[in-house]
Each structure stands twice: as structure tokens, then as C-alpha cells.
N, C-alpha and C positions, 0 to 999 in steps of 0.2 A: 580556513574558517568557513562554515556553511553560511550562506546568505539568508537573511530573514525575508527578503523580497525576491521576486523572480529574477533570475540572472539573465534572461533573454526575453525578447518579445516574440510571441508566436503570432506572426502577422497573417498567416494563412492556416487557420486551424483545421484539422481533420475532424474534430469533434468539439462541441461546446456543451457544458453541463454545469450543474450545481452539485456540490458534495455537502450533505447536510447531516446533522446529528451524529457527528463523528467522534468516536472514542479511540484513543491511542493507548494500548497496553503494551509496554516494552519490558522484556526480560534481558538481563545480562548473560552472556555466554562466553566460554573460552573461544578465542578467535579461531583456533584450529578446527574446532567442531563445526563451525559455520562455514569456514573456507572450503571444507570438503563438499559442500552442497552448491558451490558456485563455480563457474568456469575459471580456470587458472589464469586466464588473461585479464581477470578482474581480481582485485585484492579487497578482502573484507576490511571495511573502515572500522576504526576503533575510537571509543571515547572513554577516558579514564582507564585505558589498558584492556578493555573488554569489547567484544562485539555485542551488538544489540539486535534483537529480533522483535518485530512489532506485530501484534494482532490488531487489525484496524477495521472495525465494522462501521458502515455509514449508509446513508440513503443517496442514491443517484437520482437526480431530478433535472427537469428542464433540458433533456437531451436534444441536441440540435446538430445535424450533420452540416457539412460545408454549404454555405449559401442560404441557409435557412435561419431567419431571425427569431423564430418562435419555436417552442418545444414541438416535437413531432406528434401530430394527432394520433391517438390510439396507443401511444407508448407511455404508460403510466410511470410514476416513480417506482424504483425497485431497490432492493437491498443488495449490497455487495460487501464482501469482507476479504481483506488482503492479509496474507502472512508474508512479511517482507523483512529484508535486512538491508544494510547500507554498504556500498562498495565504491571503489575507485578504479579508474583505468590506470594503467602504468604511468600515464602522463599526469595523474593527479585529478582528473576530471571526475567528480563524484556523482552518485545517483543511487537509485533504488534497484534492488534485485528481488523479484517476487518468487517466493518459495511455493506459493499457491494463491489462487484467487477464486473465491466462491461467489457465485452470482445467481440471482433469481430470474434473469432475463436471457432467453436463448439467443437473442441477436448479438449480445456481447461476446459470445463464444467465438464469433468470427475473428476476434483478435488473436486467436491461436495462429493465424497466418504469419504473424511476426514473432511467434514463440511465447506469447503471454499465456501462462498456465491456468486458463480458466477451467472451472468445474461447475457445471450446472447443478443446482440444488434447490431446496426449499428453504428460504430465508425470510426472516421477519424482524422488523424494528418497531417497537411500540413504547409509548410513554404512559406512565400511570403515576399520578401524584408527582413526587420529586425524583422519580427514578426512570431510567431508560433501560429497556430490555432488548437484547439482541439474541436471536436463536438461528441456527442453521444446520442443515444436514445435507451431505453430498448425495446426489442422485444415485451414484454407483455404490454408496454405502462406505462404511469404514472411517468416516471423519465427520465430526459434528462439534457444535459448541453451544453454550448458553452463558451469556454474560449479562449481569445486572449491575448498573453503575448509578451512583448518586452524584450528579454534577454539583460542584461547589462554586466558590467565588471566582470571578475573573482574576487572572494573574498577569504580572509583567514578566514576559518570558526571560528565563536565564539563558546563558550560553548553551547549557545542556538541553533545555526545552526546545530551543531553535534547532539544534543539531538533530534531535529525535524526530522533529515534525516537518522540517522545511527542506524538501529536495525538489529539484527543478528539472529532472530527467529520470527516465526509467530505462534500464537495460534488459533486453530479452535475448534469447538465442534461437536461431532458426536457420536451417540449411547450412550448418557449419559456420555461421557468422553471428557476431554480436551486433544487435540492433539498438539504436538509441531513439527514444521518444521524448521530445521536449514538452514541458508543461509550464503554463503561466496562470497565476491567480493572485488575488490579494493575500496579504499575510494572514495566517491563522489567528482568529481571536480565541485564545486559550483560557481554560478554567481548570482549577483543581477538580479531581473526581475521586470518589471512594468506591472500591469494588465491593458489592454486596454478595454476588455469586459469580464464580468463574469455574466453569467445567468445559474442557475442550480436549479434543484429540487431534487437532490440526498439526500441532508441533510434532507429535509422535509420527503422524502419517508422513510428514515432510522429511523424517530421518534425523531430527534434532536430538541431541543428548539432553540431559536434565539441565535447567538453567542454574546459574550461580547464586541467584538470590530472588527476592520478591520483586514483582513488577513495579514499574513507574507508570502512573496513569494520568492522562489528561483528557479533557473533554472539550469539544468545540461545537458551537451551533452551526458552524460550517462556512464555506465560501461559495459565492454565487456566480463568479465570473471565471470559471475554469476553461482554459483553452488548451487542448491537446494537439500537438503538432504532428506532422507526418513522420512515421517511423522510417529510419534510414540505417543501412549497415554502417557501422563505425569502426569495426575491428575485423581483421582477417579471420580465416577459419581457425578452429581450435588446434592447440598443440596436440601431438600424438597422445599425451598422457591425460588430456581433458576428458571429463565425463561425457558420455554419449548424450 
């Protein structure tokens, strides 16, 4: 069972930040279609017999590197959007696997050093009335999105809500190794949300097949005490049949 609260303390963070105005759009997929896009040393996690892929746009704010108690001067808030799925190591340790990460800040692209699939682009998050609009286009072209959501009432999370939103480590691949990055923050305050507009080509660009059904959508005002730990290799090099 996925934990609602952080599974570990990140005592020496590599980065602190706030994740704000976050929307979770999750589609169900056949597990084999998603498994083909992750290393074979990781197993796609399932809920109700299907794999889930999330389109997760948000605002990154209050970014602070190690030893800095306040946000970095000159570094404004910026938009980021993750396309992710959920995986487990063979020993059962669960986490995120990013299929792509769109970002409006060039400094974040440095995380490619541990295999995070960052793509720099033009991204925007705006609120008007009772809707929130997210737009983005990859600098290299070929992938973009426009999402308009109407946040609803706060909810008491169900087991599936927690499973879809609460993960406490991310896996990436670099130099033939799988790396693990721990994360700690307060539980997500979740609300219902209605999609008004959803146009995107990120899933196609990632190589995903058509989903099995309509998306499940949540909204959150965000979390303000995010602590990302140091990334470390956690699994040996890929099997000969792993994707490059």
C-alpha cells in the first residue's frame, strides 16, 4: 500500500521548493504498453489491474539549494509539467518513472546528469475566474499541451487517490544505472476537478498507446515544504535486453 505521508526524512536536501497549483490528470493503460517504456529492472505498478500515466502540471516556487534558507534571488517561480508512471523495484520498493519533464527554467535541465528527461520549453500557468489554465510547448518542437481545469471541493482521499498522487522517490536511468531520488513533503491537500479543455501530444511523443478510458482528475493548491534528497545509484546496469 502506498503511504499517504512521506516514507522517509530527507535530512540533507539537495533542493528545497514549493509545488503549487498542481493538477493530476491520470489515464489507465494496459500494463504491457507502459512496461515497454521503462527499464526491465523496474516493474510497472498497477491499480485495479491497469497501469496509470499522469500528466502533472504545476508551478515550482521558492527554490532553494543546500544551505540556503530563502528562495534564490533572481530565480522566479516557473512552470513544470511531468508525464509519469508508477513502478516498483523487484524488491517491491515503489516510486515514479518520468516519461518526460517539460520545464520553463534552463537551470533545471542540469538534472539530466542523473537521467531526468528534462525538455526546455515555453510553459505558462494562469488563473482566471474559477479555472486554471496550463499551456506548454517543447523548444525542439513536436510536443505541446493545453489544459484548462475547474477545481472543485476538497475531498477526503480514497485509497486510489493516495495511490495516484503520493510517491516518495523517483527513479531515473543514467550511465547504465538506475538512480533513486528521495522526496519529502506534507500530504497533498486534494480537491475534485473538472477538465474544460485537454489537448496534448506529450503521450504520443513518449510512445504511449491509446489509453483504456477517460482520465481521473485531481487538483491541489500545492505543498510548500518539498525536500528533494541526493540522487544515488540503487540498481546495477541494465540487462542486455533493456532499452538503451
